[in-house]
N, C-alpha and C positions, 0 to 999 in steps of 0.2 A: 165471626171467628171461624177459622178453618177447622173442620172436624178431623181428629186424629184417628185413623183407621187402626184398630188393634187386631193383629193377626196371630192366632195361636197355632204353633206347629208342634207336633208330637215330639217332645224333647228326647225320647229314647233314640230317635233316629240319628241324632248327632254323634252317638257313640255306637252305631249299629255295627255288628260284626261283618256286615256286607259292605265292602269298600265302595261299591257303586252308589249305594244308598247314602253313605256318609258324604261322598263327594257331591251328590245332588243336593242334599239339604244344606250343607255348608255353602256351596256355590250360590244357591238360590237365596239364602238368607243374607249373605254379604251383599249380593247385588240388589236385593230389595231395599236394604238399608242405605245403599249408595245412590239410589235414584233421586234423592232430594225431595221425595213426596212426603206428605203428612201421614206417616204411618209408623207403627211400632211392631216389632216382632217379639213374641213371648214364647219361650220354650216351655211347653206344658209337660212337666215331669222330666225324667232323666236324673241320674244319680250324681253326675259330675258337671257342675256349672262351668268349670274351667275349660270344658271341651267346646263351649259355645263360641260363635263368632263375636267379636267386639261389638257392643251396642245392643245385643239381644238381651231381653229380659228373661227371667226364669221363675217358674212356680215349682217349688220342690215337691217331691213325692212324699207320702206319709212314711213314718219310720219303718213300717212293714208293708212295702208295696206289693201289689198283686202280680201275678204272672203277666207276661206280655199281652195275652188275650184279655185277661181281666182288666188290665190297665186301659186297653183300647175301648172296651165296652163300658166300663164304669168309671175308672179313674180319669180318663181324658175329658169326658163331659163335666165331671165335678171340678177338675182343674180349670176348665174353660170358664165355668161360672165364677170361680174364685178370682180369676184373672180379669174378668169382665172383658173378654175378647169379643170381637164382632163375628169372627169366623174361625173355624178350625180347619187346618190343613193337615190331613193324614198322608204322609209322603211315601208310604210303602205298603200298598195292597189292602190293609185292613182299616176299617173305620168304625166308629160307634154306630150302633143301630138306632140309637136315640141321642139327640143332642139339643141343648138349649139354643144353639145357634146353627146356621148352615155349615155343612161339612163339604170341603173339597178333598177328593181322594186322588192320589196319583197311583196309577197302575202301569208298571214299567213293561210288563209282558204277561202272557198267560201260559207260560211254559208248563206250569203245574197242571193246567187243564188240557193242553194240547199233547203233552208227552208225559203222562203220569208214570210210565215205566222208569223214567229218570229219577223219580222221587218215591222209592218204595219204603220210605222210612215210617216208623210207627207214628201215628197221629196225622199223617199227611192227608188222609181222607178228610179229616176235620178241617185242616187248613184250606183245602180246596172248597169246602162248604162255606167257610167264613169269607174267603175271597169273593165268591159269587154273591153272598148275602151283603157284603160291604158295598159291592158295586151297585147294587140296587138300592141300598139305603142312602148313599151319598147324594148330596144336592147336585154335584157336578163332578165329572171325572176329567183329570188331566192324564195325558199319556205322551210318550216321548218320540213317537214316529207315526207316520201314516200307516205303516205296516201294523204296528201295535193297535191302532184304532180299529183297523179292519178285523184283526184277530179278536179284540174285545167284543165287537159287535157280534161276531160269529159265535163266540164262546158263551157270552152272558146275555145276549139279546138286548144290548144297550143301544138305543137309537143314537144316530150321529149327532143330533142336536144337544145331547147331554154330555158330549165329549169335546175337548179342545186339545190339539196337538201343541205341546210346548217342548221343542227339541232342547237337548241338554247343551251346556256350554263347556268351555275348557278354561282352566285356571291360567292366569297370566304367567305363572312360572313355567309353563310348558311353551318354550320359545326356542328358536334355532340355536344360537351360540350363547353359551354361558360359562365363562372361565371359572366361576365358583364351583363348578361340578368336577373339576379335576381331582382325581383321587377318591371320588365317591363311588366308583364301581365296586360292587360287593366282591369279597374274596372269592376266587375261583372262576371269575368271569374274564375270559381272554378273547379279544376280537380275533378273527371275524366271527360273528354269531347272528343268528336270527333270534328275535325276541317274541315270546308270547306272554301277555299280561292278562291276568284273570285267574279266578279259582280253577283248580284242576278238577274238572267235573266231566262226567260222561258226555254232556252236550257239546263240550269244547273240541271233541274229535281229535284228541292229541295222539292217539295211537296211529291214526293215518298220517298225521304230521311228522311223527318220528320216522315212520317208514319212508316218507317222501324225502326227508333230510338225509337219511342213510343212502337212498338211491342217488340223490343229487351230489353228495360229497365226492363221488368218484369222478364227476365231471366239472367240478368247480376248481378254478385255478388258485383258490385261496390257500394261503399258508400262514399259520398252522391250519389244520383241517377245520372246516366249518362246524359249528356246534349250535345247538338249540338251547336257549336259556328260558326257563320257566319261572316267572315271577308271580306268585299267588299262593293262597292257602290250598293245601291238598284236601279235596273232598272225596277221596276214595280211589283215585285212579293213578296216583303218582308212582307207586311201586311198579304197577303193571307197565306203565309207559317207560320207565327206566329199564325194566327188564327186557324190553324189545331191543334196546341198544346194546345191552349186555350180551344177549344171545347172539348178536351180530359181531361180537368181539369189538364193539365200539362204544364202550361205556362212557368215554369222554365226549360222545356226541350229544349228551343231554346233561345240562347243569340245572339242578332243581334248587331254587333259592328259598322257597316259602315266601311269606309276606315281606315286603321291603319298605323302607322309609320313602317319603316323597322325594327327597334329594337323590336317593339311590335310584328311584324309578326314573327320574328325569335323566340321570346319567346313563342309565341303561338305554333309554330311547336314543340319546344323542350318539352313543357309540355303536348302536346296532346297524347292521346292513339293512334290515327291514323288520317291520312287525309282521308276524305270521299269525293270522286269525281265522282258522278254518272252522269256526263254530257252526253247529247245525241249526242253532236257533238263538236269536238275540232280539230284544225289544229295541235296542239302540246300538250299543257297542262303543262305550266311551273311550276305550283304548285306541280306537281308530282315529278319533279326533285328536287325542293327546299326541299320538305319533305324528300325525300330519302337522300339528302345530310346532313340533320339534324339528320338522324337516326330514322326518324319517319315512322312507317308502313303506307302503302298506300292501300286503297280499291278504285277501280276505275271501270268504265264501260269497258265492253269487246268489245266496238265498236270504230269506227273512228280511231284516232291516238293513243289512250291510250295503246293498246297492244304493239304497236311498241315502244313506249317510255318506258314502264315499263319492257318489256321482262318478265322474270320469277321472278321479284323482288317485285311483289305486288299480291294482290288478285283481280282477274278480275271477275266482276259480270254483269249479264244481267241488263241493266238499266230499263227494263220494269218489272222486277221480284222483287217486294218489299219483298216477303218472303225470297228470296235468299239473299237480302241485310241484312235483319234482322238476318239471320243465320250467315252471314259473320261478322257482328258487334258483335254478341254474342261470336263468336270464338275469335276474336282479343281482346275483352275486358277480357274474362275469361281465356284465354290460354297464359301463359307467353312464352311457347315454340313457339307458332305462332308468337308472337311479336318479339322474339329474332331472329327467322329465317328471318323475313321480315326486321329487322334492318340490319342484316349482308348482305343479298342479295341487299338491297336498297343502302347501302353505296357503295358497289362494282359497282352497276349499275350507280349511280350518277357520279362516277369518269369518265365515258365515255363522260360526257357532260360538256365541258369547253368552255369559251368564246374565248380562244386562238384557239381552233379547229375551231369555227365558223369564227373567223377573218381570219385564213389561207385559209379556203375554199372560203371565200368571196373575199379575195385579189387575189386568183387564177382566179376567174371570172373576176374581174376588168382587170387584165393583159391580159387575153385571149381576151376580147372584144376589148381592145385597140390595140392588135396586128393584128386585121383583116385588 
C-alpha cells in the first residue's frame, strides 16, 4: 500500500498580514495538492479554515490561542502531534525550537539582520534573535533565490548543504489578456501610469521613484500626464512620499490606493505602462514575475535578487541614481519598441516561474529529510 505523506503547514500563514507570505503558502499548497502524489496538507492552527485552499485539512487552535511566537514555539509542535503529520513546514522565518517531527523552514530574506535601521520598532531585537535561532533549529531551510541563500549563509552561518533554493511561482490568473478585468481598475486610477506593488516601506525607495517620475513627466509625450500608482499597505512612508509630489505642485502625480483585491491588482498590471520596482533589498520580488506574466514591462533595481529574477527581461537601474530612473521611465513611456521588447522577453521569462516547480522542489526536500 502506498504511504500517504502528511505535511503540516503553519496555518496562521494562510491569513498572514504580509501579502507575499499569503501568496507563497496558498500557491505552494494548491500546487502540492495538484501534483497527484500520495500526500495530504494539513493547516496547523489558524483561526479561519475558510481561508484555506480546497483540499487542505485543518487542526483548529485552542479557544484562547497564544501569541504568534507562543504558537510557533509551543502550539505548532502540539498541533503537529495531534494531526499526526510527518513533517512541519514553517513558511515564514520562525520555527519551533523543538518538534516531534522534522521541521522545514522558509526564510525569504534576511533584511531584519542586514538592515536593522529599517525596523526600529519595539521588540524587533527579539524578532531578529528568534529568526536566527529558528534557522539553526530547523532540519532544513528553503529560500526563494540564490541571492537569499548567500545572504542567509553570511548572516546566520548556515552551511549550503542545509539549504535549498525553491523560487516562487505566479498564479495562473496573472496572464496577458483578460476581458473579465474591464471595469476593475480602482477609482482614481487613470492611464497612463507606472505601477508599484508592495507595502510602502523605507526599503522600497519610493521617495527616489517619485522624484524620478516628476522629472520624467516633463519629457513624456503621454496625455494626460503620467502618474505613479502605489498599490499596497502603508508602513510609514506614504504621507512623506505624497508630500514630495505636493511640494512640486503635482499632487496628481501620485495615486495611493492601499491594499487592493486580486482582480484589481491584475487590472492594474494590465493597464500599466510598466511596473516600477526600485527596491533596495528583496529576497525575491514576486511583483516582478506577476507583471511579466501579465505582459507588463518591468523597471527594477540592479541589486539584491532583482537581476536574478528578471534575467534579461527587464530594465535594471541603479536604485541610488534618480536620473537613470528618470531616463528609463522616459524610454519605456515614449518608446513602443522598448515596451514591445520587454513584453515579449517578460512573458518568456515568467513561464519559468510556476507553483508546480516550487511544489516539486519542496516535496523533494520533504522526502529527503524524512529518509535520513
